[in-house]
N, C-alpha and C positions, 0 to 999 in steps of 0.2 A: 331274261329270255334265254332259254335254251338252245345253245347251238351247237351240234354234232358235227362229227367230221363232214365236211361239206360236199356237195355235190352242185352242179348246173340246177338242180330240178328244188333242194332242200333248199336252195338260194335265190330261185323264184319264190316258194313258199314263205320264207322270212321275210322277201322281198313287198311280198303283199302284204304283212306286218306291219311293216314300215312306212308303209304309204297308208296306213291305217292307223297312224300312231293316237289311239281314242286313249285318254284317261279318266276312271272313271270318279265323279267328282266327291263321292263319298270319300273317299282315301282321301284327299284335300282336306276336306270337312272333318275328318277324322283326327287331322294331323294337328289342325288348329285348334281342334276343340272347337268347335262351332255348330257341330251338329250336336242337338239334344241325346239324349239318353235316350228319350220317348221315340225318335228318330230312328235310332242306332235298333232300338227293339223292333219295332215297323219293318227294318230295315231287314233283319235278321228272322224275323216270321216267312216271309218270303220266298228269302233264298232257302228257309229249310223248307218249303214247296218242292223247290228246284230239287234239293237233297234227295229229299224221297225221293223222287223219280230218277236220280241220277245212274242206278244200279240199272233200268229199265232200259238205258240207252247202251249202257256198256253189252249188257246182254244182247241184245237187239245186233249190233256191230258182233259179238262171236258167236251169235245163228246164224251170219253172212258170210263168215272169214271161212275161206278155204283152205287155210293155211296154217299149219300146227304149230309154227312159231308165233303165227299171231294168235291164235287161239289160246297160245299158254299165256303171253302177257295180258291178254283182255280177261281171263280166271284168275288173274294175281292179281289184278286189278278189281276186279270185281270180289275177290276173298278181301283184300285188304278195306274195300268200301265197308262190307260188313263187320270189319274189325275182326278180323281170323278168327272168326267165332266166338271174340268178345263179347258179349251183349252192349254192356257198357263203352266199347270203343266203336259199336256201330257209329258208322260218320253220319247218320242220321238221330241216333242216342248224341251226339257230342255234340251238335248243332243244339237241337234242343236245351242240354246244357248251358251254350252260349245265351239262348233267349232266356234262359232263367237266370243268368248274372245280371240279365242288363232287366228282370224287374217281370219278365214275362210267366205266365202260369203254363201248367202243360194242357190246361184246357184253353188257355189263349193258340197254345201251337195248332192242336185239333182242328181249331174253328176257325182260322183263317181262311179269308174269302181271300183267291190267288185276282192277283191285279189284269187287268185284260192283257198289259203285255207279258205279265207272268206266266199267263194261260198261250199267249202264242209263242214263246220261248221256248217251254215246254213241248209243246208240237211240233215246232221247226225240227227240235232235237229228236223227237221221235220219229218224224215221217224222215229226216233224212237219215239213219240211223235205220228205221227200218226196209225202207224203199230204195237205199242209193248202194252203191257196192262198199265192198269192205274198204277200197281202198279212199272214196269219197267219204264215207263216214266216219274214217278214222282219222281222214286229213280236216275233215269239222269238228271235232270233239277233243282229239288230241292237238291239235293246231290251234282252232278257232278258240278255244276253251282252256284246256290242262295246260299248256306251255305258260300264263300268263299267273298262273296261281301261286309261283314259287315267291315271288315278286309281291302281289299285291297284298296277298293273306299273310305275308311274313311283316310288310312295316304294317298293314290294317293290326297285326294283334298287339304290335309296341306300341300302337299310338292308343289302344281300348287299354292297354296296363298302364300305360305312362299318362294317360289324360283323364281316364275314365274308371281307375282305379281297379280294374278285373285282373285277374289274377293268372296264372299259365295255365292253370287248372281250367280254369273258365274259358279262353282262348284255344283250349288242344284240340277243339277241331280244326281251326285256323294252321296251329302249329303243323299236324299232321299232313299236310297238303305241302309244306316248304319243302319234306324232306321227299317226299313218298310221287308228287308231280314233276321232279327234275328229273327222276327214272322212267317214268312212264312218257314223258316229253322222249326225251331222247332215243327210247325202246322205239317207238312210235314213229319218228322220222327217220331211225332204219328202215322200220318195213314198210314205212310208205316209198320211200327210196327203193327197195327193193322189189315193189309190186306193182309201181306206177310205172307200166315196161313197156308202154304203146302214147305216143301222144295224145291220142282220145282220154284214154284213163287221166293222163296228167290236167290237161285242160277240163276233166271234168272235177279234178279234187280243186285247183283253182277257184274254179266257180263255186263249190260247196264251202271253199273257206269264206270267201268273199262275201256268199251270204249270211253265211253264219255270224260273222262278222258284224253287220246292218243289224241283224234280229238282235244280238248280244247286247248292243248298244241303244236300240231301243228299248229295251228292257230294264238296262241301269239307268237313262233319262228321265223313264218314266217312276222306276225307283225311289230315284234321289228326291223328283218333286215331291211323290210322297212323303217320304220321309222329310222334309224339309218342311210341311206345312204339319208336322207332329208340334201339339204343345209341349213347353218347358216342363 
């Protein structure tokens, strides 16, 4: 987890994360090699649905951000999500590559139906980023989601290479988040600390974070159950 120069409010946000020490069970299943390749393929197909819409979350926060430095960070984040203009480095293209490495076809990626919890997760992200303030929505996405990605995706990429024979090229979607999200999280926390300038804004940001953690856990648990039932 990324911890920048500390302030009392940042300490409060990080304390909320420590109070909710959920670990996605997919990580342990990949670490032990107990998850089948078919299960990993199902996981990737559902995550790809979220990745496809992630740029919409960032765009919505950008649209609601009145601060130039915040707009700058979000514009950079959006550009990185789109591969900095290189089509095969677009994050959705990268996760499609990961799906193919696990045996999915492009048609599988295009035709996959979201789980109820996948839809709920996406809709929650859209609602919070469109309807909440800049500070609330940035807290929900940057602290509730992105701050975990470097450790989670870094470990998962190692497991997929060591236990499932994937290459670094196959897991590039995971690897790009190890470096990019460290920077995003650090800078986002600095912005949140700067612009959460009233007690009311701080309380709303903390509520948005708690809500995101609940919805994200529901998604992870449902997805793990879905993947665990996949045939070998």
